[in-house]
C-alpha positions in Angstrom: 9.4 1.8 -17.1 7.7 -0.9 -15.0 5.7 0.2 -11.9 4.9 -2.4 -9.3 3.1 -2.2 -5.9 1.2 -4.6 -3.6 -1.2 -4.2 -0.7 -2.1 -6.8 1.9 -5.6 -8.1 1.9 -6.5 -7.2 5.7 -10.1 -6.4 4.7 -11.4 -3.0 3.8 -8.5 -0.5 3.2 -8.5 2.8 5.0 -8.8 6.4 3.7 -5.0 6.6 4.3 -4.2 3.6 2.1 -6.5 5.1 -0.7 -5.1 8.6 -0.6 -1.5 7.5 -0.1 -1.6 4.7 -2.6 -4.5 3.6 -4.7 -5.5 7.1 -5.8 -2.1 7.7 -6.8 -1.9 4.5 -8.9 -5.2 5.6 -10.6 -3.5 8.9 -11.7 -0.2 7.1 -12.5 -1.7 4.4 -14.7 -2.1 7.2 -17.6 1.5 8.5 -17.2 3.2 7.9 -20.4 6.5 6.9 -18.7 5.0 3.9 -17.2 4.7 1.3 -20.1 4.1 -1.5 -17.7 1.7 -1.2 -14.6 1.5 -4.0 -12.1 -0.4 -4.1 -8.9 -0.8 -7.4 -6.5 -2.5 -8.7 -3.6 0.1 -9.3 -0.9 -1.7 -12.3 0.5 1.7 -14.1 1.3 2.7 -11.1 3.6 -0.9 -11.5 5.3 0.0 -14.8 6.8 2.8 -13.5 8.9 0.1 -13.3 11.5 -2.7 -15.8 12.0 -5.6 -15.6 9.6 -9.0 -17.2 9.2 -8.8 -18.9 5.7 -12.3 -18.0 4.7 -11.9 -14.4 5.9 -8.6 -14.2 4.0 -10.1 -15.3 0.7 -13.0 -12.9 1.2 -10.5 -10.1 1.9 -8.4 -10.9 -1.2 -11.6 -10.5 -3.6 -12.8 -7.6 -1.6 -9.3 -5.8 -2.2 -9.4 -6.6 -6.0 -12.9 -5.1 -6.2 -11.7 -2.1 -4.4 -8.8 -1.6 -6.8 -11.3 -1.8 -9.7 -14.0 0.5 -8.0 -11.3 3.1 -7.5 -10.5 3.2 -11.1 -7.6 0.8 -11.7 -8.2 -0.1 -15.4 -7.4 -3.7 -16.2 -6.5 -2.6 -19.6 -3.7 -0.8 -18.4 -2.8 -2.4 -15.2 -1.9 -6.2 -14.5 -3.6 -7.1 -11.2 -3.0 -10.5 -9.7 -2.6 -12.5 -6.5 0.9 -12.9 -5.1 0.6 -16.6 -4.1 -0.7 -17.6 -7.6 2.8 -16.8 -8.9 4.9 -19.3 -6.9 8.1 -17.5 -8.1 7.8 -15.0 -5.3 8.2 -17.4 -2.5 11.1 -19.1 -4.3 12.8 -16.1 -5.0 12.3 -14.9 -1.6 14.2 -17.8 0.0 17.2 -17.2 -2.3 17.2 -13.7 -1.2 17.0 -14.8 2.4 20.1 -16.7 1.9 21.9 -13.6 0.7 20.6 -11.4 3.3 21.8 -11.1 6.9 19.9 -11.4 10.2 21.2 -8.0 11.5 19.7 -6.5 8.5 16.3 -7.8 9.1 16.4 -7.1 12.9 17.1 -3.4 12.2 13.7 -3.2 10.3 11.8 -0.6 12.3 8.4 -2.3 11.3 9.7 -5.6 12.8 10.7 -3.9 15.9 7.4 -2.2 16.3 5.4 -5.3 15.7 7.5 -7.3 17.9 6.7 -5.2 20.7 3.0 -5.4 20.1 2.9 -9.3 19.7 1.2 -10.8 22.7 2.0 -14.5 21.5 5.1 -15.6 19.9 6.8 -13.6 16.8 6.6 -15.7 13.7 9.8 -16.1 11.6 7.9 -14.6 8.8 7.4 -11.4 10.7 11.3 -11.1 10.8 12.1 -12.3 7.1 9.2 -10.9 5.1 11.4 -7.9 3.9 13.2 -10.6 1.8 9.9 -11.7 0.3 9.1 -8.1 -0.3 12.5 -7.7 -2.2 11.5 -10.7 -4.2 8.2 -9.2 -5.1 10.1 -6.2 -6.5 13.2 -7.8 -8.2 11.2 -10.6 -9.8 9.9 -8.2 -12.3 12.9 -5.9 -13.0 10.8 -3.2 -11.7 11.8 0.3 -12.2 9.7 2.4 -9.8 8.1 1.3 -6.5 5.7 3.6 -4.7 6.7 3.7 -0.8 5.3 5.5 2.2 7.8 7.0 4.6 7.6 3.8 6.8 8.5 1.6 3.9 11.7 3.4 2.6 13.8 1.1 4.8 12.4 -1.9 3.1 13.2 -0.6 -0.4 16.6 0.3 0.8 17.2 -3.3 1.8 15.8 -4.6 -1.7 18.4 -2.3 -3.4 21.1 -3.7 -1.1 20.2 -7.2 -1.7 20.0 -6.5 -5.6 23.4 -5.1 -5.6 25.0 -7.8 -3.3 23.4 -10.6 -5.6 24.6 -8.7 -8.7 28.2 -8.4 -7.4 28.3 -11.9 -6.4 26.7 -13.7 -9.4 26.9 -11.0 -12.3 24.3 -8.6 -13.4 20.9 -10.1 -12.5 18.5 -7.6 -10.9 17.6 -4.1 -11.8 18.1 -1.8 -8.8 14.7 0.0 -8.2 13.9 3.5 -7.6 11.4 4.8 -5.0 8.4 6.8 -5.8 6.8 8.9 -3.1 3.6 10.8 -3.5 4.0 14.7 -3.3 1.0 15.1 -1.2 -1.0 12.6 1.1 1.6 10.0 1.3 0.9 9.6 4.9 -2.5 10.2 6.5 -2.8 10.2 10.2 -5.1 8.8 12.8 -8.2 10.9 13.5 -7.9 10.3 17.3 -4.0 10.5 17.6 -2.7 12.8 14.7 0.9 11.9 15.6 0.2 8.2 14.6 -0.4 6.9 11.0 -3.9 5.9 10.2 -4.2 2.1 10.5 -7.0 -0.2 10.5 -5.3 -2.3 13.4 -5.9 0.7 15.6 -8.3 -0.5 18.5 -10.2 2.8 18.4 -12.6 2.5 15.3 -12.9 6.4 15.4 -9.2 6.6 14.5 -9.6 5.5 10.9 -12.0 5.6 8.0 -12.4 2.4 6.0 -13.4 2.9 2.3 -16.6 0.8 2.7 -17.7 2.5 5.9 -21.3 3.9 6.0 -21.2 7.4 4.7 -22.9 8.7 7.9 -20.3 7.0 10.0 -17.7 8.6 7.8 -19.0 12.0 8.5 -19.3 11.4 12.2 -15.6 10.4 12.4 -14.3 13.3 10.7 -16.5 15.7 12.8 -15.2 14.0 15.9 -11.5 14.1 14.8 -8.9 15.4 17.4 -7.8 19.0 16.7 -6.7 21.7 19.1 -8.1 24.6 21.1 -6.8 27.6 19.4 -9.4 27.9 16.6 -7.0 28.7 13.8 -7.0 26.8 10.6 -3.4 26.5 9.6 -0.9 23.8 8.2 1.6 23.2 11.0 2.3 19.5 11.5 4.3 20.1 14.7 1.9 22.5 16.5 -1.4 21.8 14.8 -1.1 18.1 13.7 -4.9 17.4 13.7 -5.7 20.3 11.7 -2.9 19.7 9.2 -4.0 16.1 8.8 -7.7 17.3 7.9 -6.2 19.8 5.5 -4.1 17.1 3.9 -7.2 14.9 3.5 -9.3 17.7 2.2 -6.6 18.8 -0.3 -6.3 15.0 -1.6 -10.0 14.8 -2.0 -10.7 18.0 -3.9 -7.3 18.5 -5.6 -6.9 21.9 -4.0 -3.5 22.8 -2.9 -3.3 23.1 0.8 -2.2 26.7 0.7 -5.2 27.7 -1.2 -7.3 25.9 1.5 -5.7 27.7 4.3 -6.6 31.0 2.8 -10.2 29.9 2.2 -10.7 28.9 5.7 -8.6 31.5 7.4 -11.7 33.2 8.9 -13.6 30.0 9.4 -14.3 27.9 12.5 -13.6 24.2 13.2 -17.1 23.0 12.9 -17.6 24.5 9.5 -14.1 23.3 8.4 -14.8 19.7 9.6 -18.3 19.8 8.0 -16.6 20.5 4.5 -13.9 17.9 5.1 -16.6 15.3 5.9 -18.7 16.2 2.9 -15.5 16.1 0.6 -14.5 12.7 1.9 -18.3 11.4 1.5 -18.3 12.7 -2.2 -15.0 10.9 -2.8 -16.2 7.6 -1.4 -19.8 7.3 -2.5 -18.9 6.4 -6.2 -16.3 4.0 -5.1 -18.8 2.2 -2.8 -21.5 2.2 -5.6 -18.9 0.6 -8.1 -17.6 -1.7 -5.5 -21.2 -3.2 -5.0 -21.5 -3.7 -8.6 -18.2 -5.5 -8.9 -17.8 -7.8 -5.8 -20.1 -10.6 -7.0 -19.4 -10.3 -10.8 -17.2 -12.5 -12.9 -15.0 -9.5 -13.6 -12.7 -10.1 -10.6 -11.7 -13.6 -11.9 -11.4 -12.5 -15.4 -9.0 -9.8 -14.4 -7.0 -12.0 -11.8 -6.5 -14.8 -14.5 -5.1 -12.3 -16.9 -2.8 -10.7 -14.3 -1.7 -14.3 -13.0 -0.8 -15.4 -16.6 1.1 -12.2 -17.4 3.1 -12.1 -14.1 3.8 -15.8 -14.2 5.3 -15.4 -17.7 7.8 -12.7 -16.4 8.5 -14.4 -13.0 9.3 -17.9 -14.7 11.9 -16.2 -17.1 13.5 -14.3 -14.2 13.6 -17.1 -11.8 15.2 -19.4 -14.3 17.9 -16.9 -14.7 18.6 -16.7 -11.1 18.6 -20.4 -10.5 21.1 -20.7 -13.3 23.3 -18.0 -11.6 23.2 -19.7 -8.2 23.7 -23.1 -9.6 20.4 -24.8 -8.5 18.9 -27.6 -10.5 20.1 -29.5 -13.5 22.1 -27.5 -16.3 20.3 -27.8 -19.6 
């Protein structure tokens, strides 16, 4: 089975991105069912909003270094940059021509981002789910990891694949979602009803993987909880404590049920101290490895290999699509 995922190069990824995605990838790369594992840097998606070109290129390399530092093994995982495989954009256009504006306007992420935009909303912000579908369908992907907020986009991908297959004949494999059993959605430390996001204006709301360890600990210790002093997992009534329990569980690999029992007679200060130390222990080796990798030749070696492999697959698939649609000269 082929597994594929991509993350935008928005700089330093958050603890939520790591727990919900990258840490899961590191485990899944060892899974015997996944015979082909592909992870890419979604730089084309990044330019739906204005970017400084030097900062974007820096962020691309940084994300690859983070992938490697977290434990993705280039001998088992093909890592590449989306824009270096031009077939992504080409297939994205073909899928746009087979999609409907109403489908894209219903995307909740588009509606949320449109409300937050101060200046004009780019067309790319509306149509990027078509590019996301191309990212997936280009490689006959079997499994796509999705957070709860991305399920709608994968459903659109499946719809576009089925519509194209019905119209032009069997062409695309219809992908299935993979949702991590735990830690798929880490919440804000200042507002545990919202997902943790680096775009949050309050830097205390999120933890970045490369944050100074002392700052990481301070953010955990200042995390919003509640006033009843009881450590229990209850997302509705105790979202802050439930979020910290999820983080602790994912960093220690201990089930939440066991952690609740362990801390049933504890206080919030002690509990937060343990969460802070667990997160610090998780991030220290990643940061050390990142500092070794970021200026090394390993990044380009990995990206060259990943680009060549992805391009080989993408070229074959796009040629088939062009033939089905009737583009170019028939040979």
